MMTF fields as JSON, N, C-alpha, C and O atoms, coordinates in Angstrom:
{
  "mmtfVersion": "1.0.0",
  "mmtfProducer": "UNKNOWN",
  "numBonds": 335,
  "numAtoms": 336,
  "numGroups": 84,
  "numChains": 1,
  "numModels": 1,
  "chainsPerModel": [1],
  "groupsPerChain": [84],
  "chainIdList": ["A"],
  "bondAtomList": [4, 2, 8, 6, 12, 10, 16, 14, 20, 18, 24, 22, 28, 26, 32, 30, 36, 34, 40, 38, 44, 42, 48, 46, 52, 50, 56, 54, 60, 58, 64, 62, 68, 66, 72, 70, 76, 74, 80, 78, 84, 82, 88, 86, 92, 90, 96, 94, 100, 98, 104, 102, 108, 106, 112, 110, 116, 114, 120, 118, 124, 122, 128, 126, 132, 130, 136, 134, 140, 138, 144, 142, 148, 146, 152, 150, 156, 154, 160, 158, 164, 162, 168, 166, 172, 170, 176, 174, 180, 178, 184, 182, 188, 186, 192, 190, 196, 194, 200, 198, 204, 202, 208, 206, 212, 210, 216, 214, 220, 218, 224, 222, 228, 226, 232, 230, 236, 234, 240, 238, 244, 242, 248, 246, 252, 250, 256, 254, 260, 258, 264, 262, 268, 266, 272, 270, 276, 274, 280, 278, 284, 282, 288, 286, 292, 290, 296, 294, 300, 298, 304, 302, 308, 306, 312, 310, 316, 314, 320, 318, 324, 322, 328, 326, 332, 330],
  "bondOrderList": [1, 1, 1, 1, 1, 1, 1, 1, 1, 1, 1, 1, 1, 1, 1, 1, 1, 1, 1, 1, 1, 1, 1, 1, 1, 1, 1, 1, 1, 1, 1, 1, 1, 1, 1, 1, 1, 1, 1, 1, 1, 1, 1, 1, 1, 1, 1, 1, 1, 1, 1, 1, 1, 1, 1, 1, 1, 1, 1, 1, 1, 1, 1, 1, 1, 1, 1, 1, 1, 1, 1, 1, 1, 1, 1, 1, 1, 1, 1, 1, 1, 1, 1],
  "groupList": [{"groupName": "PRO", "atomNameList": ["N", "CA", "C", "O"], "elementList": ["N", "C", "C", "O"], "formalChargeList": [0, 0, 0, 0], "bondAtomList": [1, 0, 2, 1, 3, 2], "bondOrderList": [1, 1, 2], "singleLetterCode": "P", "chemCompType": "L-PEPTIDE LINKING"}, {"groupName": "ALA", "atomNameList": ["N", "CA", "C", "O"], "elementList": ["N", "C", "C", "O"], "formalChargeList": [0, 0, 0, 0], "bondAtomList": [1, 0, 2, 1, 3, 2], "bondOrderList": [1, 1, 2], "singleLetterCode": "A", "chemCompType": "L-PEPTIDE LINKING"}, {"groupName": "MET", "atomNameList": ["N", "CA", "C", "O"], "elementList": ["N", "C", "C", "O"], "formalChargeList": [0, 0, 0, 0], "bondAtomList": [1, 0, 2, 1, 3, 2], "bondOrderList": [1, 1, 2], "singleLetterCode": "M", "chemCompType": "L-PEPTIDE LINKING"}, {"groupName": "SER", "atomNameList": ["N", "CA", "C", "O"], "elementList": ["N", "C", "C", "O"], "formalChargeList": [0, 0, 0, 0], "bondAtomList": [1, 0, 2, 1, 3, 2], "bondOrderList": [1, 1, 2], "singleLetterCode": "S", "chemCompType": "L-PEPTIDE LINKING"}, {"groupName": "ASN", "atomNameList": ["N", "CA", "C", "O"], "elementList": ["N", "C", "C", "O"], "formalChargeList": [0, 0, 0, 0], "bondAtomList": [1, 0, 2, 1, 3, 2], "bondOrderList": [1, 1, 2], "singleLetterCode": "N", "chemCompType": "L-PEPTIDE LINKING"}, {"groupName": "VAL", "atomNameList": ["N", "CA", "C", "O"], "elementList": ["N", "C", "C", "O"], "formalChargeList": [0, 0, 0, 0], "bondAtomList": [1, 0, 2, 1, 3, 2], "bondOrderList": [1, 1, 2], "singleLetterCode": "V", "chemCompType": "L-PEPTIDE LINKING"}, {"groupName": "THR", "atomNameList": ["N", "CA", "C", "O"], "elementList": ["N", "C", "C", "O"], "formalChargeList": [0, 0, 0, 0], "bondAtomList": [1, 0, 2, 1, 3, 2], "bondOrderList": [1, 1, 2], "singleLetterCode": "T", "chemCompType": "L-PEPTIDE LINKING"}, {"groupName": "LYS", "atomNameList": ["N", "CA", "C", "O"], "elementList": ["N", "C", "C", "O"], "formalChargeList": [0, 0, 0, 0], "bondAtomList": [1, 0, 2, 1, 3, 2], "bondOrderList": [1, 1, 2], "singleLetterCode": "K", "chemCompType": "L-PEPTIDE LINKING"}, {"groupName": "ASP", "atomNameList": ["N", "CA", "C", "O"], "elementList": ["N", "C", "C", "O"], "formalChargeList": [0, 0, 0, 0], "bondAtomList": [1, 0, 2, 1, 3, 2], "bondOrderList": [1, 1, 2], "singleLetterCode": "D", "chemCompType": "L-PEPTIDE LINKING"}, {"groupName": "ARG", "atomNameList": ["N", "CA", "C", "O"], "elementList": ["N", "C", "C", "O"], "formalChargeList": [0, 0, 0, 0], "bondAtomList": [1, 0, 2, 1, 3, 2], "bondOrderList": [1, 1, 2], "singleLetterCode": "R", "chemCompType": "L-PEPTIDE LINKING"}, {"groupName": "PHE", "atomNameList": ["N", "CA", "C", "O"], "elementList": ["N", "C", "C", "O"], "formalChargeList": [0, 0, 0, 0], "bondAtomList": [1, 0, 2, 1, 3, 2], "bondOrderList": [1, 1, 2], "singleLetterCode": "F", "chemCompType": "L-PEPTIDE LINKING"}, {"groupName": "ILE", "atomNameList": ["N", "CA", "C", "O"], "elementList": ["N", "C", "C", "O"], "formalChargeList": [0, 0, 0, 0], "bondAtomList": [1, 0, 2, 1, 3, 2], "bondOrderList": [1, 1, 2], "singleLetterCode": "I", "chemCompType": "L-PEPTIDE LINKING"}, {"groupName": "GLY", "atomNameList": ["N", "CA", "C", "O"], "elementList": ["N", "C", "C", "O"], "formalChargeList": [0, 0, 0, 0], "bondAtomList": [1, 0, 2, 1, 3, 2], "bondOrderList": [1, 1, 2], "singleLetterCode": "G", "chemCompType": "PEPTIDE LINKING"}, {"groupName": "LEU", "atomNameList": ["N", "CA", "C", "O"], "elementList": ["N", "C", "C", "O"], "formalChargeList": [0, 0, 0, 0], "bondAtomList": [1, 0, 2, 1, 3, 2], "bondOrderList": [1, 1, 2], "singleLetterCode": "L", "chemCompType": "L-PEPTIDE LINKING"}, {"groupName": "GLU", "atomNameList": ["N", "CA", "C", "O"], "elementList": ["N", "C", "C", "O"], "formalChargeList": [0, 0, 0, 0], "bondAtomList": [1, 0, 2, 1, 3, 2], "bondOrderList": [1, 1, 2], "singleLetterCode": "E", "chemCompType": "L-PEPTIDE LINKING"}, {"groupName": "TYR", "atomNameList": ["N", "CA", "C", "O"], "elementList": ["N", "C", "C", "O"], "formalChargeList": [0, 0, 0, 0], "bondAtomList": [1, 0, 2, 1, 3, 2], "bondOrderList": [1, 1, 2], "singleLetterCode": "Y", "chemCompType": "L-PEPTIDE LINKING"}, {"groupName": "CYS", "atomNameList": ["N", "CA", "C", "O"], "elementList": ["N", "C", "C", "O"], "formalChargeList": [0, 0, 0, 0], "bondAtomList": [1, 0, 2, 1, 3, 2], "bondOrderList": [1, 1, 2], "singleLetterCode": "C", "chemCompType": "L-PEPTIDE LINKING"}, {"groupName": "HIS", "atomNameList": ["N", "CA", "C", "O"], "elementList": ["N", "C", "C", "O"], "formalChargeList": [0, 0, 0, 0], "bondAtomList": [1, 0, 2, 1, 3, 2], "bondOrderList": [1, 1, 2], "singleLetterCode": "H", "chemCompType": "L-PEPTIDE LINKING"}, {"groupName": "GLN", "atomNameList": ["N", "CA", "C", "O"], "elementList": ["N", "C", "C", "O"], "formalChargeList": [0, 0, 0, 0], "bondAtomList": [1, 0, 2, 1, 3, 2], "bondOrderList": [1, 1, 2], "singleLetterCode": "Q", "chemCompType": "L-PEPTIDE LINKING"}],
  "groupTypeList": [0, 1, 0, 1, 2, 1, 3, 4, 5, 6, 4, 7, 6, 8, 0, 9, 3, 2, 4, 3, 9, 5, 10, 11, 12, 4, 13, 4, 6, 13, 5, 5, 7, 7, 3, 8, 5, 14, 1, 11, 10, 3, 7, 15, 12, 7, 11, 5, 12, 16, 3, 5, 17, 7, 12, 10, 1, 10, 5, 18, 15, 5, 4, 14, 9, 4, 1, 9, 1, 1, 5, 1, 12, 14, 8, 12, 9, 2, 11, 1, 12, 18, 5, 13],
  "groupIdList": [1, 2, 3, 4, 5, 6, 7, 8, 9, 10, 11, 12, 13, 14, 15, 16, 17, 18, 19, 20, 21, 22, 23, 24, 25, 26, 27, 28, 29, 30, 31, 32, 33, 34, 35, 36, 37, 38, 39, 40, 41, 42, 43, 44, 45, 46, 47, 48, 49, 50, 51, 52, 53, 54, 55, 56, 57, 58, 59, 60, 61, 62, 63, 64, 65, 66, 67, 68, 69, 70, 71, 72, 73, 74, 75, 76, 77, 78, 79, 80, 81, 82, 83, 84],
  "secStructList": [7, 7, 7, 7, 7, 7, 5, 1, 7, 7, 7, 7, 7, 7, 2, 2, 2, 2, 2, 6, 3, 3, 3, 3, 7, 1, 7, 7, 6, 6, 6, 7, 7, 2, 2, 2, 2, 2, 2, 2, 2, 4, 4, 4, 1, 7, 3, 3, 3, 3, 3, 3, 3, 6, 6, 3, 3, 3, 3, 3, 3, 1, 1, 2, 2, 2, 2, 2, 2, 2, 2, 2, 2, 2, 6, 6, 7, 3, 3, 6, 6, 3, 3, 7],
  "xCoordList": [-17.274, -18.236, -17.577, -16.621, -18.085, -17.53, -17.856, -18.928, -16.939, -17.222, -18.371, -18.549, -19.139, -20.239, -19.685, -18.704, -20.312, -19.873, -20.225, -21.283, -19.338, -19.602, -20.676, -20.904, -21.306, -22.315, -21.665, -20.455, -22.471, -21.97, -21.985, -21.543, -22.485, -22.644, -21.372, -20.972, -20.737, -19.53, -19.623, -18.634, -20.787, -20.869, -21.7, -22.317, -21.725, -22.421, -21.758, -20.545, -22.547, -21.989, -21.607, -21.12, -21.82, -21.401, -19.89, -19.124, -19.449, -18.002, -17.133, -16.014, -17.651, -16.845, -16.651, -15.573, -17.697, -17.55, -16.644, -15.971, -16.622, -15.713, -14.263, -13.426, -13.959, -12.586, -12.164, -10.971, -13.132, -12.786, -12.969, -13.022, -13.065, -13.202, -11.874, -11.201, -11.508, -10.247, -10.553, -11.308, -9.955, -10.037, -8.871, -7.722, -9.167, -8.124, -8.098, -8.989, -7.088, -7.0, -6.104, -5.348, -6.206, -5.395, -5.555, -4.579, -6.797, -7.077, -7.463, -8.302, -6.859, -7.166, -8.465, -8.447, -9.589, -10.883, -11.338, -12.378, -10.568, -10.851, -10.485, -11.068, -9.512, -8.995, -9.435, -9.802, -9.396, -9.628, -11.112, -11.716, -11.682, -13.105, -13.323, -12.377, -14.582, -14.932, -14.415, -13.882, -14.573, -14.114, -12.598, -12.101, -11.859, -10.403, -10.038, -9.16, -10.729, -10.474, -10.722, -9.916, -11.838, -12.155, -11.099, -10.715, -10.635, -9.63, -8.324, -7.691, -7.928, -6.675, -6.787, -5.878, -7.902, -8.017, -8.602, -8.546, -9.16, -9.78, -8.755, -9.124, -7.474, -6.477, -6.239, -5.607, -6.743, -6.55, -7.707, -7.614, -8.791, -9.929, -11.21, -11.21, -12.304, -13.602, -14.076, -14.155, -14.39, -14.899, -16.428, -17.055, -17.009, -18.47, -19.048, -20.242, -18.208, -18.677, -17.534, -16.39, -17.85, -16.836, -17.538, -18.496, -17.07, -17.662, -16.541, -15.553, -16.703, -15.701, -16.289, -17.401, -15.518, -15.937, -14.876, -13.864, -15.075, -14.104, -12.807, -12.751, -11.778, -10.468, -10.207, -9.094, -11.199, -10.978, -12.0, -12.953, -11.773, -12.683, -12.652, -11.738, -13.662, -13.696, -13.88, -14.622, -13.192, -13.404, -13.787, -13.116, -14.873, -15.358, -15.076, -15.554, -14.286, -13.97, -14.863, -15.607, -14.766, -15.512, -14.966, -15.732, -13.654, -13.086, -11.89, -11.358, -11.495, -10.433, -9.083, -8.261, -8.849, -7.566, -7.341, -6.234, -8.398, -8.289, -7.959, -7.115, -8.625, -8.42, -6.984, -6.355, -6.47, -5.081, -4.089, -3.119, -4.342, -3.457, -3.48, -2.445, -4.664, -4.794, -4.038, -3.349, -4.171, -3.469, -1.961, -1.231, -1.502, -0.068, 0.446, 1.558, -0.36, 0.095, 0.004, 0.785, -0.938, -1.182, -0.758, -0.704, -0.454, -0.086, 1.16, 2.177, 1.078, 2.218, 2.335, 3.258, 1.418, 1.457, 1.042, 0.182, 1.671, 1.343, 0.262, 0.443, -0.854, -1.93, -2.351, -2.706, -2.31, -2.7, -1.977, -2.572, -0.69, 0.131, 0.03, 0.63, -0.715, -0.84, -0.528, -0.87, 0.138, 0.514, -0.632, -1.095, -1.084, -2.217, -1.817, -2.64],
  "yCoordList": [10.454, 9.612, 8.846, 9.325, 7.666, 6.849, 7.485, 8.068, 7.382, 7.955, 7.197, 6.002, 7.886, 7.233, 6.209, 6.469, 5.061, 4.028, 4.465, 5.049, 4.18, 4.497, 3.56, 2.471, 4.001, 3.189, 1.94, 1.91, 0.918, -0.29, -0.148, -1.052, 0.967, 1.13, 1.706, 2.825, 0.926, 1.414, 1.195, 1.38, 0.805, 0.432, 1.399, 1.0, 2.664, 3.662, 3.733, 3.556, 3.988, 4.031, 5.445, 5.636, 6.418, 7.788, 7.813, 7.39, 8.304, 8.273, 8.971, 8.535, 10.063, 10.742, 9.847, 9.814, 9.121, 8.252, 7.065, 6.544, 6.631, 5.53, 5.959, 5.169, 7.207, 7.707, 7.885, 7.936, 7.981, 8.169, 6.873, 6.896, 5.745, 4.44, 3.696, 3.718, 3.047, 2.309, 0.822, 0.427, 0.01, -1.445, -1.916, -1.557, -2.718, -3.245, -4.757, -5.467, -5.235, -6.657, -7.406, -6.808, -8.732, -9.621, -9.297, -9.258, -9.066, -8.686, -9.93, -10.718, -10.099, -11.245, -10.964, -10.5, -11.249, -10.889, -11.844, -11.626, -12.891, -13.719, -12.96, -13.178, -12.071, -11.325, -9.864, -9.293, -9.272, -7.842, -7.578, -8.126, -6.742, -6.421, -5.048, -4.294, -4.746, -3.454, -2.299, -1.323, -2.413, -1.333, -1.149, -0.029, -2.249, -2.167, -1.445, -0.583, -1.814, -1.174, 0.332, 1.137, 0.702, 2.122, 2.826, 3.957, 2.17, 2.781, 3.032, 4.073, 2.073, 2.191, 3.286, 4.102, 3.303, 4.176, 5.556, 6.442, 5.751, 7.043, 8.16, 9.333, 7.829, 8.895, 9.645, 10.701, 9.101, 9.755, 10.662, 11.411, 10.6, 11.456, 10.842, 9.738, 11.562, 11.088, 9.926, 10.03, 8.818, 7.631, 7.704, 7.837, 7.618, 7.646, 6.249, 6.036, 5.297, 3.928, 2.95, 3.249, 1.771, 0.733, -0.606, -0.854, -1.471, -2.806, -3.831, -3.705, -4.847, -5.897, -7.194, -7.588, -7.844, -9.095, -10.141, -9.82, -11.355, -12.413, -12.136, -12.298, -11.725, -11.51, -10.106, -9.815, -9.24, -7.878, -6.919, -7.329, -5.636, -4.61, -3.412, -3.258, -2.575, -1.295, -0.207, -0.372, 0.915, 2.094, 3.232, 3.486, 3.911, 5.042, 6.329, 6.53, 7.206, 8.505, 9.595, 9.382, 10.764, 11.918, 12.369, 12.745, 12.329, 12.793, 11.952, 11.139, 12.179, 11.4, 11.623, 10.709, 12.85, 13.147, 12.238, 11.741, 12.02, 11.12, 9.706, 9.034, 9.258, 7.903, 7.714, 6.696, 8.698, 8.601, 8.544, 7.788, 9.346, 9.362, 8.005, 7.514, 7.405, 6.102, 5.028, 4.2, 5.048, 4.065, 4.242, 3.267, 5.489, 5.761, 5.34, 4.825, 5.558, 5.3, 3.843, 3.399, 3.093, 1.74, 0.628, -0.529, 0.932, -0.11, -0.837, -0.208, -2.162, -2.948, -3.066, -3.709, -2.457, -2.548, -3.955, -4.591, -4.418, -5.714, -5.54, -4.801, -6.22, -6.209, -7.649, -8.381, -8.049, -9.407, -10.47, -11.471, -10.241, -11.247, -11.305, -12.184, -10.389, -10.382, -8.984, -7.977, -8.95, -7.675, -7.199, -7.925, -5.983, -5.435, -5.151, -4.686],
  "zCoordList": [0.616, -0.104, -1.24, -1.849, -1.518, -2.598, -3.944, -4.105, -4.919, -6.233, -6.896, -6.662, -7.712, -8.41, -9.391, -10.088, -9.437, -10.373, -11.79, -12.026, -12.719, -14.118, -14.656, -14.128, -15.687, -16.369, -16.966, -17.188, -17.224, -17.892, -19.41, -20.12, -19.909, -21.352, -21.959, -21.639, -22.843, -23.516, -25.02, -25.729, -25.516, -26.927, -27.75, -28.737, -27.355, -28.168, -29.545, -29.664, -30.569, -31.92, -32.356, -33.47, -31.505, -31.801, -32.045, -31.179, -33.214, -33.527, -32.486, -32.214, -31.898, -30.87, -29.66, -29.068, -29.296, -28.128, -28.449, -27.56, -29.719, -30.084, -29.929, -29.492, -30.285, -30.154, -28.707, -28.408, -27.812, -26.406, -25.611, -24.381, -26.319, -25.664, -25.744, -26.774, -24.659, -24.597, -24.428, -23.54, -25.293, -25.171, -24.313, -24.569, -23.299, -22.42, -22.618, -22.152, -23.303, -23.617, -22.646, -21.881, -22.695, -21.858, -20.378, -19.629, -19.969, -18.585, -17.786, -18.223, -16.634, -15.774, -15.022, -13.882, -15.673, -15.102, -14.0, -13.38, -13.758, -12.58, -11.311, -10.248, -11.441, -10.292, -10.328, -9.301, -11.509, -11.656, -11.887, -12.809, -11.047, -11.132, -11.769, -11.999, -12.045, -12.646, -11.793, -12.319, -10.476, -9.59, -9.685, -9.568, -9.898, -10.048, -11.344, -11.365, -12.422, -13.717, -13.603, -14.07, -12.981, -12.82, -11.969, -12.268, -10.923, -10.046, -10.804, -10.632, -11.642, -12.399, -13.455, -13.608, -14.181, -15.342, -15.046, -15.899, -13.855, -13.547, -13.401, -13.451, -13.22, -13.08, -14.399, -14.407, -15.509, -16.806, -17.191, -18.163, -16.437, -16.758, -16.249, -15.704, -16.428, -15.957, -16.82, -18.045, -16.154, -16.832, -16.836, -15.785, -18.014, -18.099, -18.299, -18.089, -18.706, -18.857, -18.689, -19.034, -18.153, -17.987, -18.071, -17.339, -18.957, -19.052, -19.028, -19.751, -18.191, -18.05, -18.588, -18.237, -19.445, -20.077, -19.775, -19.153, -20.189, -19.905, -20.663, -21.882, -19.949, -20.55, -21.083, -21.519, -21.057, -21.558, -20.957, -20.295, -21.206, -20.708, -21.648, -22.457, -21.524, -22.219, -21.181, -20.213, -21.393, -20.563, -21.497, -22.497, -21.157, -21.958, -21.205, -20.089, -21.837, -21.238, -21.811, -22.768, -21.201, -21.681, -23.04, -23.927, -23.195, -24.464, -24.903, -24.148, -26.142, -26.769, -26.101, -26.038, -25.595, -24.947, -23.74, -23.531, -22.941, -21.788, -22.251, -21.658, -23.31, -23.817, -24.295, -24.004, -25.029, -25.519, -24.352, -24.388, -23.33, -22.162, -21.461, -21.011, -21.373, -20.717, -21.478, -20.883, -22.805, -23.632, -23.467, -23.286, -23.531, -23.4, -22.03, -21.913, -20.992, -19.635, -19.206, -18.364, -19.772, -19.275, -20.224, -19.808, -21.484, -22.434, -21.942, -21.649, -21.853, -21.404, -19.895, -19.394, -19.166, -17.707, -17.257, -17.866, -16.182, -15.612, -14.552, -13.584, -14.741, -13.74, -13.473, -14.397, -12.215, -11.802, -12.627, -13.025, -12.878, -13.534, -15.044, -15.664, -15.653, -17.115, -17.635, -17.014, -18.805, -19.412, -20.286, -21.166, -20.044, -20.805, -22.245, -23.034]
}
């Protein structure tokens, strides 16, 4: 079965959720879709929210440890011709 899609909500103001949210900048959103972002970032932990905007995205994890791992693992990675 296909994994459940994460919620589109990533802007909760709860401080704990802010620490577990990852900003993904310089994203080629003409090519990269929400499902792609989730596929790339889900290896760092359970994603509870993902929102894609023009040129950037946010991924909301369950906890801060997942978010830190994602930042460490993906910072500077090339996706669709642009460096995150």
